[in-house]
Structure formats: C-alpha cells, structure tokens
N, C-alpha and C positions, 0 to 999 in steps of 0.2 A: 564410291565408286572410281572404277577405273577409267584411265583415259587412255584411248586405244589409237595415234592416229593413223590413216591411213597413207600406202602410198599403193598406187595404181601403176601395171606397168602394161607399156605400148611398145615394143620395138625394143626394149631392155632401158626403157625410156619413163621416168614420173610424170603421168599423165593424168589430167580429170576431165570425167566428160559431164556431162548435164543431161540429169533422166535416164544416164546408161547409153544413151546415143552416140555414138561412134563416130558421128561426122562432127559433135562438138569438143572434139579431141585438143585440148591445151598441152601444149609440155610446159613444165616446169622447170625441171633439170634433167639433165642428160645422166647424171650420176646418182641414183638410188642411193648407193651406199652413202654419200654426203651428207644424202637427206638424212638419212636412221643415223648416221652417227650425231647430227644437231641435234634430233630427238634425242637421243639417248646424252649428249651435254647437258640438258635441261631436266634432267633427272625422270624422264621419260623410261619404263622400264616394259611397255607393251610394243607390239605393231603390227598393223593387221595391212598383207601383203597380197596383192590381188593380179592375180597374173591374165591380162585382159584379152590376151591374143588364144590364150587357154579356154577362156570361158566359150568364145565365139567358135571354136574348134573340136577338136576328139581327143586331145590329149593335153596335159601340162605343157608349158611352154617354157618360159621364163623361169626354170627350176636354178639355172645359173645364178641369178639377181637372189633367189631367197639362200644361196648355198654363199655366197658372199657374204652378205650382210649376216648370215647366222655365224660366220666365223670371225669378220671381224668386229661387230657386236657384242652384245650379252641381253641385247632383247630378247623378247618370249614372243615368235613371232605365232599368228595364227594365218594361213596361209591358205588360197581357195583360189577358185577358176581352173576351169577344165579338169578337175579330181574326178575321172569316170572310168575308172578301174582300178583292180587290185595295184597294177604295176604301177600306176600314176600316185596310188597311198604313198606305197613304198616308196618311191622316190622322193615324195615330199617330205619324211618324217626323215630320211637317208642324207635328204640337203638341208635340213635344220629346222625343220617346221618344228613347234611345241605342240600346235592344234592345227588340224584340217578343218576347213569350210565345206563341207557338203550341201548342196542344196539343187541343183539339177538332177542331181543321183538320185536324190532321196524322193523324189518324185516318178522318174522312169527307171528306176534301176532299186526300189524299195528294199527287197530279199539283200542286194549287197550291201545297201548304207545299213541294213539293220545288223549284219555279219560286222561290219567294221564297227560299231556299238559295241559288239560281245569280244571282240577280238582284241580291241587298243581302250575302249574303257569308256567312259561319260566322258572322262579329265580330259581328254584327246581328240574327239570328235563334236564338232558345232552342228548343229541345223541350223544351214542359208535358208530362212523365210523370207525371202523379197517378194513385195507384196504391190500390186497396182491394184488400188478399191478393192483390197481385201481380197483378191485372186495372185495366187502364187507366179510370178514368174519367172524364165528357166533360161537356159543357153544365152549367158552372158546381156539377160532380160531383151532376146530377140522372141521371146515366143512368150506367149501367155499359157498357163495350163489349165484344166476345169478345176484342180485342186480351190478348195477355201481356207483362207489364213487361220483359222482358228481350229478347226477341228484338225488340218496337217500338222499343225504343234502338239494341239492334246492326243494325236494318234501317236508321235515321236517320244512325247513326254511317257506314255504308257510302257513303251520299248526303254524306256530310262534316262534319253538324252534328259541334259541339265542345260546345257548352253547354247541359248538360240541370238543370232543375230538375226533382227529385222531392219530390212530399208524398205522405207515408203517412197518408194521408184519417184512418184510424182514430185518429193522433196527433193530429191538426190544433187548435188549439186546446183541447186538453186538460191541456196542462202535465205531460205524466208523462213527459217524456224524447222523443226521435228517435230513430227506429229507426237505430242503432248497426250493425246486425247487415245491415241491408237495403241500406243503404248500400256497406259493406264488400265484397259478391257483388256487387253493380252494378260498383264501380271493380275489382273481379278478374276480372268479366267481361269488361271493355269497357274495355280497355286506351287509354290516352289522351283520354277524355271530361272534361272540365271538369266536377265535379260539383256543383251548388249544393243544398244540403239544406234541407229545408223541413218545419217542420210537430212540435210538441211539445217545442220547447225551452223549457227552463224553469227550470236552472240558470246560472251562469255557467260553472260547471265542467265543462258539457258541452259549451263551446265549445272548448278545446284536444285533447279527445278525437274531435271529428270532423276536426280541422285533422291530427291522428296517422295517421286514418284514410288521409285523403289525400285530403277533402272543399276544391275549387277557392272554393268560399262559403259561406254558412251565413243562410236567410231568417227573420229571430227577430219575431213577432208579437207576441200576448198576454204573453207573458214581460216585454216592456218595458210595455207597458202599465196590466201589473196589477201592476208595481214591483219583480218579481223579478228582473229583470237593471235597473242601473243605468244610464243613459246615460253615467254620468262611468268604470262598472266599461268600457262597450264602448271610451270616448276613451282609457281607459289601456292596454286590450288592442292597439286600434290601432296604440298610438305602441309599444308594447314588441315585438310582437311582428313 
C-alpha cells in the first residue's frame, strides 16, 4: 500500500482543516517545500497536494507551490482543488503534477471529466469521491450534491476510471480513525478499483488494517503534523512492506 502524505495549501502555506471547515484552519508550516523535502528525506515517494483556495474558487490558485515542489523534489504529486477547466488541467500538468484529482467537475461537468479520462488516460486522472453520509460533496466540501457514493464510483468505473480517492468528511482531520467499513464496502462493490483511503488516519496501527482491506494507498495528513505518526515509522513501513 502506498503511503501518501498530504499538504493542503491556503495562501501558499501548509494548513489542515477539520471536516473541511475553513474556519478551523491551522497553519503548520509557512513553507510547503520544506515539508515536502522532509517527506522525501524519509523515503516517501508520493504526495497529495490540495489547493484549498482553488477548491472554493472557480479556478486553480496555488499552482506555483506545485511547480516549486515538483522542481525541487522527486515526489510524484497528485494535485487537486480548483481544477474546473481544460486550462486548469493544462496548468496543473505543466506545473509538474503526475496525476490530478477531479471531484466537483466529475459531478457538475461529467462530459468534460470523461474527455479528460479519454485524453490523458486512466493513470493520470483520479476520481475524487468525497463523501458525507454516502452523498458526494463538492466545491471544497461547501456543497452536498445529489449523487450517491456507490453509483457515482461505479458509473465512472464503467468510463474506465481506475484510481479513486475517497474521503469521509465526517472523519477528516478528527484523528478518530478512518472509515474501514466504508472502504471495505467500496472495494466489495467495485471490483478492480485502486482505492486510496483518506480522512481520519490517527495511528500507525491503522495502516496495516487499511492494507489488509485492499486499499491501494492511504493519504495521511493531520496525524503526521500532530506527531501521532512519525515520519520514521512511515520510512520503516515503506522499507519493510
């Protein structure tokens, strides 16, 4: 299972939210590149980079942070937040993203999102399935859509989608453990999906459990920043599993 630390960006700074609430913003580092370099120094090869300013606006905002991390580290970056047009997508890839995550656009403009899958391929486009009580949430989680989680994923699986990041919003940033049951349910009902678990990771012991369920990757945020999971533990996990 891939270990994918998260860096969430507001005003160019590394922050974390609780349950996606922008009013709970906590700044952990003024320099996201410094954070990314510390991940890489501990053997981590992947990064989940989220443009939170972009997520609640109509366009990509913090692409310069993406560009800087891509230029100065060897991390494979999946980038999301604010990618709502062909131009945004072009900017993200030209700035160094290895993959992009589309959530809101997959709900609001499915034709565009399907065109991206066809044009760039299933290795480059990740479906963001952020959920609150199994309803898909969009626009930086500021809106709830009418889309139900399972049909949403299954529909895009039929369109060829391979990678899915599922964040349980009720768990995100709460350090109370991830939604094991939800991830198991998704994997049972979507044979072949590469599921990346996100939200609520709080202790190192949860990682082998997610791997046993069959998650292809897991995104870890606040647990790292709050010292609940040490980078040395992740380094050892990567070396030994």
